[in-house]
N, C-alpha and C positions, 0 to 999 in steps of 0.2 A: 075733251070727254066724250067718246062716241059709243062706248058700250051701254048696253040696256038690259041685258038678260040677268035677272036676279041681281040687281045692284046691292041689295042689302046683304047678299053672300059674299061681297067683295070689299070688306074694309080694308084689307091689305094694299088693294090697288088704290083706294081712294087716300090711304096713308101715304103711299108713294107720290102721288100727284099733288098731294098737300106740300111734302117735304121739297118737291121740285119748285113750286109756286113760291114757298117761304123762303128757301135758302139759295136760290139762283141770284148772282152768278157763282157763289161760292162752290156751290154743289153743281157740277155740270151733269147734263142729263142728255141719253140718247135713246131715241124709240128705235130698237133694233128689229122689231117685227109687229105686225098687226094680224091677230088671228080672228078669222071671220067664223061665225058659228050661229046658225039659226037667226039669221038677219040682224046679228049683232057683232060688234067689232072690239076686240080687247088688245090693248097695247102691251108689249113687254118693253119694259124700261131697263136702261142700264144707267147707272149713276156712277159719278166719279168724284174723288177727291184727291188732293195731292199733287205731286209733280207731273208734268207732261213731258218731262225730258226722256228720251229714249234708252238712255244708259242707266237709269235707276230700276231697282227690281220692282216687281209688280205682284200684288195680293188682290184676289177676286173673292168676294163672298157670295154665294149661291143659294137660292131657297126655292121651294115651291115646284120642284120638278115632278113631284107626285101631288096630285090636287088634294087628296086626304091628309097630308102631312103638312098642314098648314102652320103648324108651330115652327117649321123651318123658316118659313118667310117671316115670321113674327120674331125669331131670335136675330135674323139679319136686320130687320128694320130696327128692333131695339138698340143693337149695337150702333148702327148709323145714326139714330137720334142722340145717343150718348155722344158720340163725336161731335156732331153738329152743335150740341149744348155745350161743349167745352172749347169750341174755337176761339170765342171772344176773350178768354181768359188763361187758357192752358199754354203756357210758352213751350212746354216739353212736347206737346202735341203737335203744335204748330211747326217746331223744328223737325220732329219725326217725319211730318208730311212733306217735307222739302227732300226728302231722301227717298221716297216712296211713291208709287203709282197705286191708288187705292180704287177698287171699283166694287160695285154692288149690282147683282141681279136678282132682287128679292123674291120675283114672282114669275117663274119660266112657264108655268102652265095655268094662266088664269081661268081658262075654260074648265079644267078639271077643280080648281078651287071653287069655282061658281056652282057647278054642277054636283060637288061632293063625290068626285071620281077620282081614282088613282090615275087613270090613263087621261089623253086628251080628248078633244071633241070627236076624233076619228077613232076612239077606242084603242089607241096605240099607247103603251108603256114607253115613255120617253128615255128611260134608262135601260131599254132593250132594243133601242131603235138605230144605234150608230152602226157603221159599217165595219164590224169586227166579229168574228167567230170565236167561240171558246175553243181552246185546244184539247179539251178533254170533255168527258160526257157531263152533261148538266143535269139537274133534277127536272123530272117531268114538269112541263108548264112553268115552273118558277124560273127556271133558267132562260126563259124567254121562247116562244113558239109563233108559229105562223099558220095556225089552224082557223082561228077567227077572232074577230074584235069582241066578240060576245063573251069570250074568256079573258080572265086577268092574265097580265104579263105578255099580252100580244106584241109581237115585235113589229108588224106590218107585213104585207105580203112582199113577196121576194122582188117582184116587178115594180114595186111602188118606190118613189123616192122617199128620202127621209123626211120626217115631219117638219113643219115650218118652226116649231119651236126648237126641236134639235138643231136644225140648221143654223138658227139665229145665235145659239149658244155657242154652236162651235165656231161659228165665223167670228163672235165677238173675242173669244180665248185666243184663237189663233192670231188675231190683230192686236190685242192689247196684252197678251202674255207670251205667247211663243215667238214674238218678235224681239223679246229680251233675253239677255242671258240667264236671268234667274226670275223664277215667279212661281206662285204658290195659290192653290185654291182651296177653300174649304166649302164644300157642298153640305148644306144642312137637311138631314131626314130625321124621321122617326119610324117607330114600329118594330123594333127588334129588341128582344132581351130585357133584362131587368137593370142592366147597367149602360151608361153611356160609353160607346166606342168610338174611336178614331181609326177609321179604316183607310187603306191605301192599295193602289192597284198591284197586283192584276186581279180582275174579276173572272178572267178567261183561263187561268191556270193556278193549280196547286203547286206545281212543281217548279215554275220559272219565276225567280224573283226579278224585279225590275232592276234595270241597269244602275239606277240610283239608290240602290237599297241601303248603301252606307250613309247617305245624306238623310234618309228616312230615319235611319236608327238614330243618327245624330240629333235631329229634331225632338225624338222622343226623349232622349237622354237630356237635352237641354231643358225640355218641358219638366220631366221629373227633377232636375236640379233646381230650377227656379220655383217650382210649386210642388214639394214633395207631399203634400197632403191631398193632393186632387185625387179623383177616383176614376179616371179614365183609363179604359183598357184600350192599348195602342196594338194594332195587328193588321195583317193582311185580310182584306174580304174573302179571300178565298178559303179562309180556314172555315167559314161557316157554308158558303155555297157558291157555285160557278154560274155564270150567265154570259149570253150572248148579247152583244150590242151595247156594252157599256160605253157611255160617253167618255168617261175618264181614261179607260183603256185606249179608246180611239186616239183622243188627244195627246196622251203619253207617247204612244207610238209615233204619232206625228212629230213630236217635239225632238224625238232621237234622230230623226231625219234632218232636223235643222241644228243638230248639235247643241242644244240648249239645256239647261236644267229646268225642268217643270215638274212640280211635285204636287199632284192633286190629292187632297185628303177629303175624307167624308166623315162629318159628325153625325153618327146614328144614335139618336136619343133613345135611351131604354123606356119605350113607352109601357112595357108590360108592368112595370111598378105603378103607374098611374092606374091601370085597371086592377090591379091587386087592392089598392087601397080603396077602389070605388067601383066594384064590380058591375053596378047597374049601368055605367056608361057604354058598356058593350051594346046596350040597346040603342045607342045613337050611331049615325053612320059614321061619325068621326071618332067613335070611342076607342078604337084600338090604336090611334094615331095621335091622340091630342089630349092634354090634361083635363079640358073641360071645366073643372072647378076655378073659379077666378084666382084664388091664392096659389093653387098648382102652376098655373100659367104664369103669374108673377114670379114664382121661385124659379121656373125654366128659364124665363127671360133673362134674369140676372146671374144665373149659374154658369152661363157660358161666355160672359163678358171677360172673365180672366184669360180663357184660351184664346178668344180672338184678339185681345190686346197683345197678348204673346206672340201670336203670329204676326202682328204688324210689326213687332219689334225684332222678330227672327228673320223675318223678309228684308227689312231695311239693313240689318246687320249681316245679311248674307255673305258679303265679301270676306268678313273675319273668320266664319266658321265653316263655310262650304267646303274649302280645300282639305280641312280634317275630315269632313264626312266621305271624302273620296278615299280615304286610306284603306288598306287591306284589312287593317284590323276592325274597322267600323263594319265592313262588309262581313267579315268574318263572324263577328258577334252577332249581326242580324240574321245571318243564315242559321247559326246555332239556336237562335231563340225562336224562330219562325219556320224553319224548314228542315229542320232534322229529326222530325217526329216519325 
């Protein structure tokens, strides 16, 4: 452990390192980057369970891209802890992990978490930092800009390389997901709306559906069949806003070059309802993005376990349903639902 800046503000990083120490060698770990900031160094860890075979599908859970949205990291860690606690007795889980490569990057932006900032230590919004441009006009500032790191949603200057955190995440996904015939990602965020949403690319276009729109629709259909009483809204991110530099747009386009099926999803937890129930939390730096009250944190941590378990099973079973998702009928249904308005 090298980091020393505001150590008390990084319980998520301490939890990651505790899990590595406690569960190695069952839980494999890789330090994919070290982020230097004000004489401190912060590791970014990737953790792995399941099969190393290159022919099995892959699922990756990501959190903490925005430092203010630390509940995303906590949701990812809660699910990982649940799995680790079951490995010694759950035969069905152990069987499932033989057919699945499972990885976790719970804390992509440790400096942002430590400093209570959406951006990283350089003032860059990592979800506006990839090398991709919106096809259509974006909202002022919110869609990503190059004016100044002092303003939110800063993309970085045009002549700058992508940030170390962005590069590490992209490299890991390319190596561990895009090298396989099927892979899926769930990236956990908070800070938008009253309801929990599951978003998918593109963030760069309201008019252009992704090539695998049929497979996305099929996952939605399977989720609603398996859990008919869940409350997720499943939709393209572009229904709400467009942006430049979206990491998942970039990686999805890269996957098309490799002719593999890569389905990145974003869990956007509806944090406005936490504020509605407790308006005084807006006085805190995390108030718009975090539940704050302990009982609400516990409720959020357990409420998404079913979704994450479902995604494990739908990924491991992709060879059964994915061909149906390629059908014209699925694509037609998806287009009618999301793009004919």
